[in-house]
KOLGU-572658 format. One line per 5 residues: for each residue x, y, z of N, C-alpha, C. Coordinates in steps of 0.05 Angstrom, whole numbers, always signed. Layout:
N
X,Y,Z,X,Y,Z,X,Y,Z ~ ...
This chain:
385
-254,-416,+56,-232,-398,+44,-232,-365,+59 ~ -220,-350,+67,-214,-330,+81,-219,-304,+56 ~ -229,-285,+69,-236,-259,+50,-219,-256,+35 ~ -199,-248,+47,-175,-241,+23,-157,-260,+19 ~ -164,-285,+22,-144,-307,+9,-137,-303,-15
-106,-301,-30,-99,-299,-57,-96,-273,-62 ~ -96,-251,-44,-91,-230,-50,-66,-214,-38 ~ -46,-210,-49,-11,-203,-41,-11,-172,-40 ~ -5,-165,-15,+10,-139,-9,+30,-135,-4 ~ +46,-117,-17,+63,-110,-16,+76,-77,+0
+84,-83,+21,+85,-62,+40,+112,-51,+54 ~ +114,-22,+42,+144,-5,+45,+131,+10,+77 ~ +127,-1,+97,+111,+5,+117,+132,+14,+143 ~ +125,+28,+157,+137,+34,+183,+123,+47,+210 ~ +132,+52,+230,+113,+63,+257,+89,+43,+256
+73,+59,+257,+47,+47,+264,+22,+51,+246 ~ +12,+69,+233,-9,+69,+217,-11,+56,+190 ~ +5,+50,+177,+14,+30,+160,+10,-3,+169 ~ +29,-5,+187,+27,-29,+196,+2,-36,+206 ~ -13,-17,+218,-38,-30,+231,-60,-36,+206
-56,-16,+193,-73,-21,+169,-66,-54,+152 ~ -47,-61,+146,-32,-91,+137,-38,-104,+161 ~ -34,-107,+183,-51,-122,+203,-67,-140,+195 ~ -100,-116,+190,-124,-117,+184,-120,-142,+161 ~ -112,-124,+136,-113,-145,+120,-99,-171,+115
-75,-171,+140,-68,-204,+142,-89,-220,+161 ~ -103,-204,+180,-122,-214,+194,-142,-237,+181 ~ -148,-220,+147,-176,-232,+135,-163,-248,+104 ~ -131,-256,+116,-120,-275,+91,-105,-274,+79 ~ -105,-232,+72,-78,-233,+56,-52,-239,+58
-38,-237,+36,-9,-239,+38,+1,-223,+43 ~ +19,-208,+65,+25,-187,+66,+62,-187,+68 ~ +70,-182,+47,+98,-178,+40,+108,-150,+59 ~ +129,-148,+83,+134,-123,+96,+163,-118,+90 ~ +170,-104,+71,+195,-91,+66,+207,-75,+81
+233,-87,+93,+242,-68,+118,+275,-62,+99 ~ +276,-45,+118,+312,-35,+120,+330,-61,+125 ~ +352,-63,+107,+369,-83,+129,+377,-72,+157 ~ +387,-87,+164,+395,-86,+195,+382,-74,+216 ~ +367,-48,+208,+346,-44,+226,+328,-48,+225
+313,-55,+200,+283,-57,+196,+258,-28,+204 ~ +240,-31,+200,+218,-20,+216,+226,-6,+239 ~ +232,+20,+251,+245,+31,+273,+223,+29,+303 ~ +198,+23,+291,+184,+8,+303,+189,-23,+318 ~ +209,-29,+313,+218,-56,+322,+234,-38,+353
+238,-21,+352,+263,-6,+377,+244,+11,+386 ~ +220,+16,+391,+208,+33,+409,+209,+26,+438 ~ +201,+0,+440,+211,-12,+467,+222,-38,+469 ~ +230,-48,+494,+238,-79,+497,+212,-92,+516 ~ +187,-78,+519,+169,-93,+541,+163,-117,+537
+158,-126,+514,+143,-156,+510,+172,-176,+505 ~ +180,-186,+525,+193,-198,+525,+216,-198,+514 ~ +221,-168,+515,+250,-161,+487,+239,-145,+465 ~ +222,-152,+456,+204,-137,+438,+185,-115,+450 ~ +178,-98,+420,+175,-70,+424,+136,-83,+431
+125,-71,+445,+96,-73,+444,+85,-63,+420 ~ +91,-46,+407,+78,-28,+386,+84,-47,+356 ~ +103,-58,+361,+112,-77,+340,+97,-101,+336 ~ +98,-121,+356,+80,-143,+359,+56,-126,+358 ~ +34,-112,+365,+13,-106,+364,+3,-107,+328
+16,-96,+318,+13,-82,+291,+27,-107,+270 ~ +41,-122,+279,+55,-143,+254,+53,-169,+249 ~ +43,-184,+262,+34,-215,+267,+20,-217,+237 ~ +29,-242,+234,+18,-257,+205,+29,-247,+182 ~ +57,-220,+179,+63,-222,+164,+91,-232,+148
+99,-227,+130,+132,-237,+119,+154,-215,+119 ~ +168,-219,+126,+190,-195,+123,+216,-206,+109 ~ +221,-187,+84,+240,-189,+71,+259,-156,+71 ~ +280,-160,+74,+301,-135,+80,+314,-128,+52 ~ +310,-104,+44,+320,-97,+15,+330,-64,+17
+349,-68,+8,+358,-41,+7,+356,-22,-26 ~ +331,-14,-9,+319,+2,-37,+333,+26,-52 ~ +361,+38,-39,+374,+54,-53,+394,+36,-72 ~ +401,+9,-70,+407,-1,-90,+401,-16,-108 ~ +415,-24,-143,+394,-27,-157,+382,-61,-153
+393,-71,-134,+387,-99,-136,+364,-100,-120 ~ +365,-84,-102,+341,-78,-87,+319,-72,-99 ~ +319,-46,-117,+298,-39,-129,+292,-59,-156 ~ +307,-80,-161,+297,-103,-182,+273,-119,-168 ~ +286,-131,-144,+271,-147,-127,+239,-132,-122
+245,-107,-114,+213,-94,-104,+202,-92,-140 ~ +214,-89,-160,+189,-91,-187,+185,-113,-194 ~ +198,-139,-188,+188,-162,-195,+169,-170,-171 ~ +170,-167,-145,+143,-162,-129,+126,-153,-144 ~ +128,-128,-152,+100,-108,-156,+91,-119,-189
+105,-139,-197,+85,-148,-225,+69,-169,-220 ~ +61,-176,-197,+38,-196,-193,+25,-191,-167 ~ +34,-166,-155,+23,-161,-123,-7,-149,-139 ~ -26,-157,-118,-56,-136,-114,-53,-103,-105 ~ -36,-106,-82,-35,-76,-64,-10,-72,-63
+1,-45,-65,+31,-36,-57,+17,-15,-38 ~ +24,-16,-13,+17,+9,+2,+44,+21,+12 ~ +52,+42,+19,+68,+57,+32,+66,+84,+48 ~ +81,+87,+75,+81,+110,+88,+115,+114,+85 ~ +127,+124,+66,+145,+126,+71,+148,+162,+67
+177,+174,+74,+172,+212,+69,+160,+212,+38 ~ +145,+241,+43,+134,+248,+20,+147,+249,-3 ~ +145,+237,-30,+162,+234,-49,+178,+218,-62 ~ +188,+202,-26,+208,+183,-25,+204,+161,-45 ~ +175,+148,-53,+173,+129,-74,+170,+131,-96
+168,+167,-106,+180,+173,-134,+203,+170,-141 ~ +218,+180,-118,+244,+188,-120,+263,+161,-135 ~ +257,+144,-110,+266,+115,-120,+257,+103,-148 ~ +251,+110,-162,+238,+109,-185,+208,+89,-187 ~ +194,+95,-166,+171,+79,-171,+149,+104,-174
+134,+108,-197,+109,+126,-196,+91,+114,-201 ~ +71,+115,-185,+51,+97,-184,+23,+109,-203 ~ +31,+118,-221,+14,+121,-249,+28,+99,-265 ~ +63,+97,-269,+70,+79,-281,+71,+46,-273 ~ +59,+49,-247,+66,+22,-234,+32,+9,-244
+12,+28,-241,-18,+21,-248,-12,+11,-282 ~ +2,+26,-296,+5,+22,-324,+20,-4,-329 ~ +43,-14,-316,+51,-35,-322,+33,-60,-306 ~ +16,-61,-277,-2,-77,-276,-26,-66,-273 ~ -44,-70,-289,-72,-60,-282,-82,-59,-259
-80,-91,-247,-94,-94,-227,-84,-84,-202 ~ -65,-67,-196,-53,-56,-176,-65,-40,-160 ~ -64,-42,-141,-73,-19,-126,-49,-4,-106 ~ -49,+12,-108,-27,+29,-103,-35,+52,-83 ~ -25,+45,-50,-36,+62,-36,-25,+79,-14
-24,+105,-14,+1,+123,-4,-16,+139,+24 ~ +6,+137,+44,+1,+150,+71,+17,+171,+75 ~ +3,+197,+76,+28,+216,+92,+21,+235,+111 ~ +23,+250,+119,+12,+267,+143,-6,+293,+134 ~ +3,+301,+116,-12,+318,+100,-25,+331,+77
-14,+306,+59,-28,+290,+31,-20,+309,+16 ~ -14,+309,-11,+4,+323,-34,-7,+358,-35 ~ +9,+363,-46,+1,+391,-46,-2,+411,-28 ~ -2,+435,-26,-9,+456,-6,+24,+458,+13 ~ +20,+475,+30,+51,+482,+41,+53,+465,+59
+40,+447,+68,+51,+427,+90,+55,+399,+76 ~ +56,+402,+44,+66,+378,+38,+84,+356,+45 ~ +108,+372,+51,+136,+355,+62,+146,+367,+94 ~ +118,+375,+108,+123,+374,+135,+129,+350,+143 ~ +134,+341,+166,+140,+321,+184,+116,+320,+200
+106,+297,+204,+80,+286,+213,+81,+263,+232 ~ +85,+267,+261,+74,+245,+275,+46,+249,+288 ~ +42,+220,+305,+25,+222,+319,+5,+256,+335 ~ +24,+253,+355,+28,+277,+368,+16,+305,+356 ~ +34,+307,+334,+30,+332,+317,+5,+337,+302
-4,+312,+294,-21,+316,+277,-48,+322,+302 ~ -55,+313,+325,-66,+311,+345,-70,+346,+350 ~ -50,+356,+351,-50,+384,+354,-63,+397,+324 ~ -56,+389,+305,-61,+401,+285,-90,+402,+274 ~ -99,+384,+286,-125,+375,+278,-144,+384,+307
-137,+396,+319,-152,+409,+345,-155,+387,+364 ~ -151,+367,+366,-158,+347,+390,-153,+351,+413 ~ -117,+369,+408,-106,+365,+428,-122,+392,+458 ~ -139,+408,+439,-151,+426,+444,-181,+421,+461 ~ -189,+402,+447,-214,+397,+467,-205,+371,+486
-181,+362,+492,-181,+340,+508,-156,+353,+537 ~ -165,+346,+554,-152,+346,+579,-168,+361,+605 ~ -154,+372,+625,-173,+382,+637,-177,+422,+634 ~ -192,+436,+644,-199,+454,+643,-170,+476,+638 ~ -150,+470,+653,-128,+483,+655,-104,+469,+636
-108,+444,+624,-95,+431,+614,-90,+414,+595 ~ -88,+426,+569,-97,+409,+542,-76,+390,+541 ~ -93,+362,+535,-71,+338,+533,-78,+321,+506 ~ -57,+308,+490,-61,+289,+477,-77,+262,+486 ~ -85,+247,+469,-95,+216,+478,-80,+200,+487
-80,+181,+501,-65,+161,+514,-51,+141,+491 ~ -59,+139,+472,-50,+120,+447,-57,+138,+419 ~ -48,+126,+401,-27,+135,+378,-60,+136,+358 ~ -76,+156,+371,-105,+162,+356,-104,+171,+326 ~ -90,+186,+317,-84,+190,+290,-77,+179,+272
-52,+153,+283,-40,+130,+272,-66,+113,+266 ~ -76,+116,+291,-106,+82,+288,-128,+97,+262 ~ -132,+127,+265,-155,+133,+245,-148,+127,+222 ~ -116,+145,+212,-104,+139,+183,-103,+107,+176 ~ -93,+92,+199,-94,+66,+186,-118,+52,+183
-134,+51,+197,-158,+50,+188,-177,+53,+159 ~ -165,+84,+157,-175,+96,+130,-160,+82,+106 ~ -139,+78,+112,-125,+63,+93,-133,+31,+84 ~ -141,+16,+107,-151,+0,+106,-180,-8,+97 ~ -191,+10,+101,-221,+11,+94,-222,+18,+61
-206,+32,+48,-198,+54,+25,-184,+24,+9 ~ -167,+10,+20,-157,-19,+4,-184,-31,-1 ~ -199,-47,+28,-219,-63,+16,-238,-45,-2 ~ -247,-19,-1,-264,-12,-24,-246,-15,-57 ~ -225,-7,-52,-210,-7,-83,-207,-43,-93
-208,-66,-74,-208,-92,-83,-237,-98,-94 ~ -259,-80,-78,-292,-85,-84,-291,-82,-116 ~ -279,-47,-114,-282,-34,-138,-276,-49,-163 ~ -247,-66,-161,-230,-73,-177,-244,-104,-186 ~ -266,-110,-170,-283,-134,-180,-302,-124,-198
-309,-103,-202,-336,-93,-217,-321,-77,-242 ~ -289,-64,-241,-281,-58,-258,-259,-75,-275 ~ -247,-92,-261,-225,-105,-271,-200,-83,-265 ~ -194,-64,-258,-171,-42,-257,-169,-40,-226 ~ -147,-29,-223,-135,-24,-199,-136,+0,-194
-126,+18,-175,-130,+47,-178,-108,+57,-156 ~ -104,+85,-150,-87,+101,-143,-97,+115,-117 ~ -91,+112,-94,-107,+122,-70,-90,+138,-50 ~ -99,+157,-37,-86,+172,-18,-97,+173,+5 ~ -85,+173,+36,-100,+182,+57,-76,+198,+68
-85,+220,+87,-75,+237,+100,-83,+238,+126 ~ -63,+234,+148,-66,+240,+170,-82,+254,+178 ~ -81,+277,+175,-86,+310,+180,-123,+301,+176 ~ -130,+291,+158,-155,+288,+138,-168,+265,+153 ~ -160,+236,+166,-165,+217,+175,-175,+225,+213
-158,+242,+218,-169,+251,+246,-188,+275,+249 ~ -184,+290,+225,-203,+312,+224,-228,+299,+223 ~ -234,+281,+203,-256,+258,+205,-270,+262,+232 ~ -259,+247,+246,-265,+242,+271,-272,+260,+291 ~ -263,+295,+281,-272,+318,+289,-300,+328,+290
-310,+319,+272,-339,+327,+255,-355,+344,+294 ~ -356,+327,+307,-371,+340,+327,-364,+370,+343 ~ -342,+372,+353,-325,+387,+358,-327,+409,+345 ~ -314,+394,+315,-312,+425,+295,-338,+439,+286 ~ -356,+421,+283,-387,+439,+282,-399,+456,+311
-390,+443,+325,-402,+451,+355,-383,+486,+353 ~ -364,+485,+349,-341,+516,+342,-347,+537,+326 ~ -352,+517,+301,-361,+538,+279,-381,+558,+276 ~ -404,+531,+285,-441,+541,+277,-440,+560,+312 ~ -428,+547,+328,-442,+552,+357,-429,+578,+370
-404,+579,+350,-393,+605,+366,-375,+603,+385 ~ -365,+581,+393,-348,+584,+418,-337,+548,+422 ~ -313,+547,+437,-296,+526,+427,-313,+498,+453 ~ -313,+482,+446,-325,+460,+476,-299,+456,+489 ~ -308,+464,+514,-295,+467,+541,-278,+439,+546
-261,+440,+556,-244,+416,+558,-250,+411,+590 ~ -261,+386,+595,-280,+376,+614,-267,+344,+631 ~ -239,+339,+617,-226,+318,+634,-240,+293,+628 ~ -253,+276,+644,-259,+253,+636,-293,+252,+631 ~ -308,+280,+632,-330,+282,+631,-341,+299,+606
-374,+292,+596,-375,+298,+571,-370,+327,+566 ~ -364,+338,+547,-355,+365,+536,-389,+374,+540 ~ -404,+367,+539,-438,+384,+526,-466,+363,+541 ~ -454,+342,+544,-473,+326,+568,-473,+321,+588 ~ -494,+311,+610,-491,+318,+641,-518,+303,+647
-515,+283,+668,-486,+274,+683,-468,+251,+655 ~ -445,+256,+656,-433,+241,+632,-411,+238,+635 ~ -396,+221,+658,-377,+220,+668,-368,+211,+689 ~ -349,+218,+704,-339,+194,+731,-346,+210,+756 ~ -358,+190,+768,-367,+203,+797,-360,+182,+818
-344,+196,+840,-332,+182,+867,-349,+168,+886 ~ -349,+144,+888,-370,+129,+901,-353,+133,+941 ~ -373,+117,+955,-358,+113,+983,-333,+98,+992 ~ -334,+79,+971,-309,+61,+973,-278,+70,+961 ~ -287,+95,+947,-264,+115,+936,-260,+100,+909
-275,+84,+900,-273,+75,+868,-297,+104,+851 ~ -283,+99,+836,-294,+121,+814,-317,+105,+787 ~ -342,+109,+786,-359,+91,+770,-368,+119,+752 ~ -367,+107,+722,-373,+130,+703,-400,+126,+697 ~ -416,+143,+685,-449,+151,+682,-450,+161,+656
-468,+144,+634,-469,+159,+617,-509,+155,+610 ~ -514,+184,+613,-539,+199,+615,-546,+197,+587 ~ -561,+195,+578,-568,+206,+544,-592,+227,+540 ~ -616,+219,+559,-635,+232,+549,-659,+243,+576 ~ -674,+255,+573,-689,+261,+593,-703,+235,+600
-718,+218,+597,-725,+189,+606,-712,+185,+624 ~ -683,+179,+613,-658,+168,+630,-654,+184,+650 ~ -659,+210,+652,-658,+237,+675,-677,+227,+699 ~ -698,+221,+687,-723,+217,+712,-715,+195,+720 ~ -711,+164,+705,-701,+143,+723,-684,+144,+731
-659,+162,+729,-634,+161,+746,-642,+178,+775 ~ -665,+189,+766,-672,+211,+796,-692,+188,+821 ~ -707,+172,+808,-720,+158,+819,-711,+130,+833 ~ -695,+117,+817,-680,+96,+824,-658,+97,+832 ~ -638,+114,+815,-619,+114,+828,-612,+142,+853
-613,+154,+842,-607,+179,+876,-634,+183,+893 ~ -656,+164,+882,-677,+166,+899,-689,+189,+910 ~ -688,+212,+893,-703,+237,+893,-718,+237,+865 ~ -738,+231,+870,-755,+231,+848,-759,+264,+840 ~ -762,+283,+851,-768,+317,+852,-752,+331,+841
-728,+319,+836,-703,+326,+832,-702,+326,+803 ~ -727,+306,+789,-725,+312,+757,-735,+330,+743 ~ -755,+350,+759,-769,+367,+758,-758,+391,+769 ~ -731,+396,+789,-710,+419,+784,-710,+431,+761 ~ -722,+465,+763,-714,+482,+744,-689,+484,+729
-663,+478,+760,-637,+473,+748,-628,+454,+731 ~ -636,+428,+729,-633,+411,+722,-656,+397,+699 ~ -671,+406,+691,-698,+394,+679,-686,+390,+648 ~ -673,+398,+634,-661,+399,+614,-633,+394,+612 ~ -615,+380,+592,-595,+373,+597,-574,+394,+591
-582,+420,+576,-574,+445,+574,-562,+457,+606 ~ -589,+455,+615,-584,+469,+647,-562,+445,+660 ~ -568,+422,+663,-556,+397,+671,-524,+408,+671 ~ -513,+413,+647,-486,+418,+635,-479,+450,+647 ~ -496,+468,+651,-491,+487,+657,-483,+494,+688
-506,+472,+701,-503,+480,+725,-484,+447,+736 ~ -468,+438,+725,-463,+406,+733,-441,+410,+757 ~ -433,+430,+762,-417,+428,+786,-437,+417,+812 ~ -458,+430,+804,-483,+439,+833,-491,+415,+829 ~ -495,+397,+806,-504,+375,+808,-486,+346,+818
-463,+363,+811,-444,+343,+814,-439,+334,+842 ~ -445,+350,+863,-449,+347,+886,-474,+336,+902 ~ -494,+342,+891,-515,+318,+893,-513,+300,+889 ~ -500,+282,+867,-504,+259,+860,-476,+242,+874 ~ -452,+262,+885,-432,+252,+896,-439,+248,+926
-457,+261,+937,-470,+263,+965,-485,+238,+967 ~ -506,+229,+943,-516,+207,+954,-489,+178,+944 ~ -475,+184,+933,-456,+161,+921,-436,+158,+938 ~ -439,+172,+965,-417,+170,+980,-432,+157,+1002 ~ -449,+146,+1001,-469,+129,+1024,-462,+103,+1014
-458,+100,+992,-453,+74,+975,-431,+70,+961 ~ -425,+35,+959,-401,+36,+945,-404,+31,+923 ~ -382,+26,+902,-385,+28,+881,-399,+7,+867 ~ -402,-24,+877,-421,-47,+864,-445,-34,+876 ~ -455,-21,+900,-482,-16,+899,-497,+11,+878
-477,+26,+873,-478,+47,+852,-492,+44,+831 ~ -474,+15,+813,-477,+2,+796,-495,-15,+794 ~ -505,-31,+819,-535,-44,+814,-548,-25,+815 ~ -556,+1,+826,-575,+20,+822,-576,+18,+794 ~ -552,+38,+781,-549,+51,+750,-562,+17,+736
-554,-8,+738,-557,-32,+718,-589,-34,+731 ~ -610,-26,+751,-631,-30,+759,-650,-10,+743 ~ -642,+11,+733,-652,+37,+720,-641,+31,+696 ~ -631,+16,+687,-613,+16,+651,-600,+48,+648 ~ -591,+47,+665,-570,+76,+656,-540,+63,+654
-525,+75,+628,-506,+57,+620,-478,+70,+643 ~ -467,+52,+644,-441,+57,+665,-421,+42,+663 ~ -395,+45,+668,-371,+32,+682,-357,+30,+696 ~ -341,+16,+706,-314,+16,+730,-296,+24,+710 ~ -279,+45,+722,-258,+53,+713,-231,+29,+716
-231,+18,+690,-217,-3,+695,-187,+3,+688 ~ -159,-4,+698,-139,-5,+686,-127,-28,+669 ~ -107,-31,+652,-104,-46,+628,-103,-70,+644 ~ -100,-75,+667,-95,-104,+674,-123,-117,+678 ~ -147,-100,+691,-167,-96,+692,-179,-109,+662
-175,-88,+647,-190,-96,+619,-171,-125,+610 ~ -145,-126,+608,-135,-157,+598,-148,-183,+609 ~ -162,-180,+636,-176,-195,+651,-204,-193,+652 ~ -213,-172,+637,-248,-169,+632,-262,-192,+628 ~ -285,-195,+644,-302,-225,+639,-315,-225,+621
-326,-207,+609,-334,-205,+576,-316,-221,+561 ~ -294,-204,+561,-275,-218,+536,-271,-254,+549 ~ -264,-261,+567,-266,-279,+576,-293,-299,+569 ~ -317,-286,+571,-335,-298,+568,-345,-307,+539 ~ -331,-290,+518,-335,-295,+488,-304,-299,+476
-298,-314,+497,-265,-327,+485,-254,-310,+463 ~ -249,-289,+472,-234,-263,+454,-204,-267,+451 ~ -192,-282,+473,-161,-284,+475,-147,-308,+456 ~ -135,-299,+452,-115,-318,+442,-87,-317,+440 ~ -65,-339,+424,-36,-333,+431,-25,-324,+406
+0,-312,+392,+16,-319,+375,+35,-320,+381 ~ +53,-333,+354,+88,-325,+366,+95,-304,+357 ~ +124,-299,+372,+141,-287,+362,+168,-288,+363 ~ +189,-279,+354,+215,-290,+358,+223,-295,+387 ~ +207,-280,+405,+218,-284,+429,+201,-303,+440
+181,-319,+438,+163,-338,+444,+132,-332,+439 ~ +118,-346,+457,+85,-346,+449,+78,-314,+471 ~ +55,-306,+458,+49,-278,+467,+15,-280,+468 ~ +6,-270,+489,-28,-268,+483,-29,-244,+463 ~ -53,-250,+445,-69,-226,+432,-91,-235,+430
-108,-203,+426,-130,-202,+428,-141,-208,+393 ~ -163,-225,+392,-171,-232,+370,-174,-204,+352 ~ -188,-201,+318,-190,-182,+312,-225,-174,+322 ~ -238,-155,+325,-260,-145,+337,-281,-141,+316 ~ -282,-164,+302,-304,-174,+285,-311,-195,+288
-335,-210,+288,-343,-244,+288,-356,-252,+257 ~ -356,-266,+244,-360,-266,+225,-367,-296,+216 ~ -393,-308,+220,-398,-334,+214,-381,-346,+193 ~ -371,-373,+195,-342,-385,+182,-320,-375,+170 ~ -316,-356,+179,-295,-341,+180,-273,-337,+207
-254,-355,+211,-233,-351,+233,-207,-339,+223 ~ -200,-313,+233,-183,-291,+219,-152,-311,+227 ~ -133,-290,+213,-103,-304,+210,-101,-298,+238 ~ -79,-318,+256,-61,-306,+275,-37,-319,+274 ~ -14,-309,+250,+4,-319,+257,+24,-311,+258
+49,-320,+262,+66,-306,+280,+80,-277,+267 ~ +86,-260,+296,+109,-240,+283,+125,-243,+277 ~ +140,-235,+251,+166,-245,+241,+189,-235,+249 ~ +208,-242,+248,+236,-231,+251,+252,-218,+230 ~ +266,-199,+232,+275,-181,+210,+289,-202,+192
+278,-190,+166,+295,-211,+144,+275,-234,+154 ~ +265,-247,+163,+256,-279,+167,+257,-292,+134 ~ +236,-284,+123,+237,-290,+95,+244,-280,+73 ~ +265,-269,+77,+281,-261,+54,+290,-282,+31 ~ +304,-297,+38,+319,-324,+24,+294,-338,+12
+269,-341,+23,+248,-358,+4,+233,-336,-11 ~ +225,-310,-7,+218,-291,-29,+230,-296,-51 ~ +260,-288,-46,+278,-287,-66,+279,-309,-85 ~ +277,-326,-75,+277,-351,-88,+257,-360,-102 ~ +225,-350,-93,+198,-356,-100,+197,-339,-128
+216,-309,-126,+214,-290,-158,+241,-303,-167 ~ +251,-321,-170,+269,-337,-188,+303,-324,-181 ~ +304,-309,-158,+329,-294,-151,+352,-315,-136 ~ +372,-311,-137,+390,-329,-118,+389,-317,-95 ~ +390,-331,-72,+387,-319,-41,+401,-292,-35
+426,-299,-50,+451,-273,-48,+450,-259,-68 ~ +427,-256,-84,+429,-233,-102,+427,-211,-86 ~ +416,-197,-73,+412,-176,-52,+432,-183,-27 ~ +449,-162,-26,+466,-158,-3,+460,-142,+25 ~ +453,-157,+41,+436,-133,+63,+456,-136,+90
C-alpha cells in the first residue's frame, strides 16, 4: 500500500508552486483532483510548447492527476466543488488572495462541515500587512527575499535559472500537508494552514541574512564561486573545460596543496593558511591554481582531486545531466504518458523499501470531468463548460 493511498486532494491550482506540491502527494499515492478553468485550464499549460507540443513546466508538475473543468463563477461549478469537499482530505489552493472566500468557500466553514479536512493556502506574502494583495511571481519574490542581491557576478545581480521561490513554497506546502495528515492521525481533526512564498524562500536565505545582519556587510556576488569559502567554485583546465572544486576545511587544504597542486609549502603560506585569508586573497590564489591546471586536462585534474578526496564536479549542461552515468547506474529514469505521447521522467528523489512511486499520465484538460461528475452523482451534463 502506498503511503498516501486513500487520501483525496482537491486542488485549485495554477502555475508552479502548488502543482509541484500536489504532484509530490500524487507520487506517494494520493488521489489529486485538479480543478481547472474551462477552455484554458491552468495557464502553465501554455507557457511553452517544447515537449512535443506541451509545456515543459506543465508536464513536470502535473503527472498522476485527474483534471476536472469547473466554472467556479457559476453556481453549478460551486455545487460540484462543495460535493467534492464533503469527503476530501485536503483542499489546497493558490488563487488570488481572497478569491476562495469571495466564491463562498470560507476555510473555517469548510473545516466545520468536514472536520477531517485540511485546507492549505499558498500566497505571495501571506495574510495581513500592506503586501497581502500584492501580485507575486517567482522573480519578484526572489527580489523581495534578497536572493537576487547575492546571486550573479560582482557587477550584475541575477535571478536563479529555475523557479526557486515557487519550488521552495511548493515544498513547504507539501511538507505542511504531510505534517497536517500526521497530526490528524493523532487528533482526528483537520486544520487550516498557510504558506507564503516570501517566507518560504526567506527560510532558505538564512545564511546570507545572518552574515549581513550580524556581520555588518552584504555577502559579495561572486558568480559561480562561493561568497565566503575558497577555493570553492570554477577553475579552467588546459583543455578549456571547467572543473568545480568544493574545499571545506584546513585538512582538505593541505591535501589539495600536496596532491593536487603538488606544492606542499603553499599550505603554510601566510596568505592562504586559513579560509578567511584564502577568501580575501582569492584572485591571487586563483592564478596559482589555474597556472597548475593549465598543464592538465580536466580528466587529469579530476583524477588528482579524487585521489586527494576533494569534492569536485564537471560543469554539465542539461543534456549531460540527462545522460548522467550515476542516474543510469541507479535506474532513476522511467517514462510517463501525456496527451502527446510518452516522455521521459525522473523518478522522485527518494527511495523507500517496498514503495514504488506513482508515475501515471499527465492529464488532458478536463479529461476526468465526466467520470468525476458521475462519481459524485451528477449528470455529466450538469456543468456547462
